C-alpha positions, 0 to 999 in steps of 0.5 A: 830936492834942493842941494844944501849942507850943514851951515850953509848960507849961514849969516841969513839964517843967523839973521832971522834967528836974531830978529825971532829972539825978541819975537818969542818973548813972552810966547809958549808956542814958536812955530817955524816952517823951513820949506825944502827943508832937503835933507835936513841940514839946513833945518838943524842949522837953523837949530843949532844957531837959535839953541846957541841964542835962547838956550835949552828951557826956552827951546822947548816952546819951540817946534820947527815943521821940515817940509819937502817933495822928492819923487826920487829919495824916499830915504830923505824923511827918514834922514830928517827925523832921525837926524844922522849923516856922514861924516863928509857933511859935517865938515863946515860945521865949528868944531864947537858946535860939532862937539855939543850938538853931535855924538856917533852913531852906531853906523860907522862914520855916522853921528847923530844929532842930539836928542833936543834938537831931534824933538823940535822937528816934525817932517812932512811931504808936502808941495807947496804949489798946492798953495793950502797953508799948512797953518796960520801960526808961524812966528818964521818962514824960511824958504830957501832954495826953493822959489827958483824952481818956480815960475814968476807967478808961482813965486807970488802965490807961494809968498802969499800963501806965507803970508796968510801963514805967519803971524802978524809981524812974523817973519821970511828969510829967503834966498839972497838971489831972490828978491821980494815981487813988487806986487807983494810989498803990501804984504812984507818988508825987508828989515835989513839991507844985507839979506832976504829977511822980511817982516809981514805986514800985518 
């Protein structure tokens, strides 16, 4: 499981939101895959950024599928589902967004993310290297802090699988340290010069 925290790499996630919003117009089912969700902090960061852009009504059409594999921490899926975090993990969240989307949990010094955002997220333990697409109607795949754990051929295989999982012109967000393998230039095109944001070539 990759280490992460709330609002890590906010810029590339915000770019994903910016380019996703026009893609959602007229669609009643917007599905997003967050691969390598770890403890859910990246998942909920994206959910907050998206909620700020599309509003509560349109948010009901969104489902975020959060996946990860972990052989040591048996509670990480529970954390993702419940959305409860210690205050020390929430320090980077802008104050206005923290006030809007978090409230005190029953456990001392812990806060729970809003029910509206928790309703967006389904969690599943899943190994990307099985190369078995979960579905083929995702509008956006977020894959950050995952590919660095794979060898070059595995990266090609996994990104090729993402191509199969995305709708035509669907979006792929990758970590800034990972460039698209040249072998996949016929499957994805980069759509910004200042981040690893790609569009599926149909």
